N, C-alpha and C positions, 0 to 999 in steps of 0.2 A: 845391584842383584839382578838375576835374570830370574824368569817365571820358574824355569826348570826347578833351579835352588831352593826358592820358594816353596815350590811341592815337595822336594825331596826333605825338607825341615817339619811339612806337614806328617806327611806319610812317616818318615822314621822318629822324628821326636816328639812330635806331638798324639799323634794316632796311635806310633806302636804296633804297626800291623804286623801281623806274624802269618806265617805258611798257614794254608789252608782255611783261614778266616777269610767269612762273607762281609766284603763292603759293599755299600752303598753311598754315591755320591749324587745330592741331592742340589738340582741349580737351574740355570736358563740360558734359553739361548745367548743371551749376549756377553755369557760367560765360558762359549766355547772353549777358546785357548787356554784359558783355566781348568777346565775340565779335563781337556785333552792332556796337560802337564800332570795332573793330579793321577788320572788313569794310568800312564806311563812310569810312573814312579811306584803305584801300587804294584804292576803288574808284573814289576821284578819280583816281588812278594809272594802273590798269589793269583792262582787264575781266576777266581770267583771277585769280579769287579761289575756292579751294575751302575749303570746311570738313570736317572730317573731327572726328565727335564720338566719343568713345570714355565709352561708360556702365559703371559701376560696376568702373572697373579699379582705383581709389584706387591704394595703392602699388605694385601690381603693373604698372602701366604701361609701366615701363620693359623690364618683362622682356619685353612683348610686341613692342616695338621691337628688341629684342637678337635677337630669334627672325626680324624681317623686316628683313634687312639692307638691301636695297636701297628700301626702301617710299618715299623719297623721291624715287626717279631722274625722275618728271616733271615735278619742279619747280625752280626757280631759287631760291628761297627757303622756308625753313619756320618758322613760329614756333609753340613749343611752349607753349604756353597752357592747360595743365594743371596738377591740383594738386600734382604729383610732377613732379620736374624729368625731363627727358630725357637731359639733356647728355651723360652717361656710356654711352650705349647703344652700340652696332654700326651703327645705323642713323643716326645724328648722325656717329660718325667716318667710315662710308661718303660720305655727302652730303660733307663738308668736303673729303675725299681726291678727289671729281669736281667741285669749283671750286663748289658750292653755297653757301648762305648758310644758319644757322642759327642763330635767337636763342631762347635757353631762358629764359621768363616763366612761370614757375610762380607761380600767383594765389593761393595758399592766405593766409589770412590769419587771425587769430582772435578780432577783434571784429567781423565783419561789416561791415566797410568795403573795397571793391574795392581790390584794389592798384595798379589806372590811376588813382585819385585821390591816390595816397600824394607827398609832396612828393620824397622821394627820389629820383623818375623826373627832377626837372631838375637830376640833380649835371651838372657842367662835365666833358663826356666830353675835353676837351684837356687840363684840370688833373690831370682822374686818371692820363690816358696820362703824364703828365710825371713824376708821382709815382710811377707804375708801371717807368717807365723807368727810375728813379734806382734802385731795389730788383733789378730785373732784371740791372742789372748787376753785381750781389753775389753771385745766385743762380747763375748761368749755368755757372762754374767748381766752384761750391761741391761738399763732398761729404757737408755735417753742418749741423743747424740745431739748435741748444739754446736753449730756452725754460725763463725762469724768473718766479714770479710772488710779489708779499709773500704770499699766501693757502698756496703750496707749492705750486705748480706746478712740475716740475724733469724736462722732456722732452728726449729726446735721439734727432733724427730723422735717418736717411739721402737724400741726393738724389745720392747717386753715380751720374752717367749718366743723371740726369734732367733733362730741359729744363724751365724754368719759363714760365709766361704770366700775361696777364693780360686779365681780362674791364672793360669799361666799358661796356657796352650797346650799342657801336659795333660792327657786323660788319665794318666794314672793317678798323678798326684791331685785331681780331682773326684777320684775314686767314680769313674767312668763320663765323668760331666765337664766339659772345658770348654776354652773359647779363646779366638785369639785377642781379646783385650785381658790385658794382666791388670787384675785388680781383685782387691778385696770388696766383697758386698756382703751388705745384707736387706733381706726384704722388711720393708719398715712395716710398721702396723698401720694399716690403710686409711686410716679414719683417724690420723691423729697428727699427721703435719702440721705447721701453725709457723708464720712469721713470713719473711719476705725473704726471695733470692733473686740476687743483682746476676742475670746471665752476661758472663762476659767473657766465653771461652768458644763452642758451638754448641749450635742446635741439630746435631746428629745429622741427619739427614739432610739439612737444611743448610748446611756450611757455616763457616766461621761467623762470629759477631762481630760486626764493626763497629758498632755502638751499645753498652751495657743497657741489658733491658731489665725492669724491675717486673718482677711476676709476685704474685701476691699470694697465700695459700692460707685454707682456712679449713678447718673439720677434715683435712688430708686431700683437698682439692685443690686446683687452680682457681681462683676467684677473679682475676684481674691481672693483663699483660698490659702493660706500657704498650702504648701505637705509634711506637717510632718503628724507623723504615725497617727493622730488624723482627719489631715485636709483632708487627703486620703480619710478615711472613710467618712467624712462628705460629701466630694465629689462625692463619690460612692452612697451615700445613696440620694442624691438630684437627680443623673443622674438615679434611679430605678424609678423616676415618669414618665420620658419622656416626660415632661412638662417643657419648658424654663419658662413658668409664676411661677414657684415653687423659682426663684431667685428673686423674686420681694418682697423687705420689706412692711408688710401689715398692723403691730401690734406691738405698745409696751406696755408693763406691767411691772408691779413692786409687787412683791409678799408680801403677808401681812400675810403670815400662822406664827406663833409663834412659832406650834407645828412640823412643816416642815424642814425637812433639803435637801440640793441639795446634794445628795450622788450619782447619777448617776442609782439609782436601780429604780425609777418608775417617767417619765416624769412629771406629774402632779405633784409630791409630789415638785421634783425639782424647775418648776415655782412658786412655792406658797410658796417657804420658803421666810422669812421675811429675808431682806439684799440682795436680788436678783434683777436683773430685766431681762427681755428677749424682744426678737425682734422674733416677728412672721413673718414668709414667706406663701406666696402663697395665697389662697383664704381667705378672710375677710367678705363677703357680710353679711352674718347674724350679724357679729358685727357693721353694719355700712357704713362699706368700698365699694368698686365697683369693686375688684379685684375678678376675678375668675378662678379657676384653679382646678388641679384633686385632690389638696390637702389642708394642711396646716400641717408646723412644727415651733417648736420653739428654739430656742437659747439661754441658760441662762448664766448668767455670775453675779459676785458678786462685793460688794463695792465699787459701784459707787457714784461720784457726780452727780446729776440730777438738771438740771436747767429748769424751764418752764417760756417762757419770761423773762430772766435773774434773775428769783427770785429760790434761792436755795432750794429745795425741800426735798433734802435729801443728805447727805453726807457720804462717804465712808461706804454706805450701811446702813446707820441710817435717817429713816424718820425726820427731822428737825423741823417740823410743827405738833401738837398737836390739835389746834384748828383752826376752818374755819376763815376766817378772816370778820373781822366788818366793814362794809361800812359805814359812817357817810358823 
């Protein structure tokens, strides 16, 4: 798929831009080609397209929009086409509360290929919504999630009082908020995660895991990372934030995109891939949590058995529930 086709999917199917609406594209200089394609697709619908280029902010771009809560006030729709996601920032939370639309479109890839050309953008938004609604039916009244894998993951998460949601690209389906990551998510209680995560998928922006990494969590925080080669990469990555709040587990997600593969080339594709789950760390404010931090990152793993209040919803990476429960 070429970049322009990907841009048209974003503008027409995900943002669903309408005539006379004001669109803002937030990006960085390294993504000028993607911005041009997005702007070209949008200009066919409305004349009101602005671009905000933020240079050299990298992993701290989220902090910038945390400090500028009303930054998106003049616009009807915003695309966060930066390297690092803006979705968990206060500015996004404010925009959605004021009935604007925000699409998180982090463009970071590790293979030099534009994310707008990735085939996972072709995901069927209707299919993913049906899958998500089946899972959400179990999440909404749940208080606990347990995750186990053959490699040794044994995690226990608390979701009491937290509202789950889903992303499938389409802002309309997400009540104004969506992401290129096709998933069900829940902002877990920040001080209650316990157990062992054996990471075997991807380390978000750091790429594919070559050898599984054991990660211990206590009281909601990472307390130990196995120091093999990948574990050292992850430790170095977290240390770069210089913010201990980035050790806090703040989100649980299940990938629903059957077009996506966890290859370590694009973290949005990795965490979207059907058969994976991910634990998010750091800021989760816009997702419905209370954790603030300078950023957010996800760790992706495969083939889990997942239980919601002791009810199995996934077995070895395959969703075992296809229809919502019927209450009699």
